N, C-alpha and C positions, 0 to 999 in steps of 0.2 A: 503494499499499499504506499510506504513512504517513497519507493522508487517512482510510482506513477505520479504522485503528487509533486516531487521535486522535478520530475521530467517535464510534466505539464507546466510548471512555474518557470522553469528555464526556457521552455518554448515560447511562452507568453511574453516574458521579458526580451527575449530575442527579437520577436516580431514587433512588439510595441516600441521598445526603447533602442534596440540595436544589440548586436552581438556581444559588445563589451560589457553588457549589463547582465548577460545570462549567468556568469559565475556567482552573482549575488544569491541566486536560488540554490545553487549547489553549496555555497557557504553555509546558508541557512540549513540545507539539508544535513550537512556535516555536523552542525551544532545540534540539530535535532537527533541524529543518529549517535553522536558521541563517538564511541570506538568504531573504527572502520568507516569513518565519515568519508575518507578518500575513496573507498570503493563505491560507496553510494554516489558520490559526486562524478566519478568517472563513468559509471554505468548510465546515470541520468543525463548528463551532457552528451555523452556519446550516443545514446538513443535519440535525444532531442535533435541533434545535428544531422545524425544519419537519416532521421526522418525528413528533415528539410531537404537534404540532398536527393533523397529518393522521390519526394514530392515534386521538386523542381524538375527532376528528370522525366517524371511521368507526364507532367503538364506541358514542358516545352523541351522534347528530347533533342531537337536539332540545335536549338540555341545553346542548351547545356553541353552538348557535345563539342560544338565550336568553342565554347568557353574553356572546356576541359583541355582541348588540344592547344589553344592559345596559351593559357596560364601554365600548362605543363612545359610548353616550349620556353616560356619566359623563365621558368624556375629551373633551367639547366637541361632543356631538351629531354625531359622525362617522357615516358609513354603517356598516353591520354589519361589513364586511370590514375596517374601520379597525383595530380592536383586534388581530386576528392579523397583520395587516400590520405594525403598529407593534412587535409582539412579535418578529416575524421580523427586522425591521430592527435592533431592539435586540440580538438575538442575534448578528447579523452584525458589528455594531459592537464589542460586547464581545469576541467572539471574535478580531476583528482586532486590537483593542488588546492583549489578553493575548498573542496570538501574536507581535506586533511586540515587545513587551517581552521575551518569551522569546528571540526571534531577536537582539535588541540585547544581551542578556546572553551569548548564545553568541559573538557578535563581540568582545564585551569579553574573555571568557575566551580567545578565540583570540589577541587582541593581547597579552595578558599572557604567553602561553606562549612 
């Protein structure tokens, strides 16, 4: 249940405010989770961004394929799947880091109580 709530929150923040605000949801999820907050954050943001990648590819496959080829070329002449793969990895790392930080804050709060 936590995963679904944090994933949905991350997706809403991403769509409404921009991708840079999505880690706020995983930070809060990590705080809520406490221990293993990083795992929750990684899974939630990874699922959220993967859903966006798939959705955009289903809605506009030609445009997405052109963007994948162009961006992969700019990033070092990678194969076309390189750009969405790097985006997905970035989401997992960013979500994991923010979830971990939220979990550490929860532990700190728990120790002070």
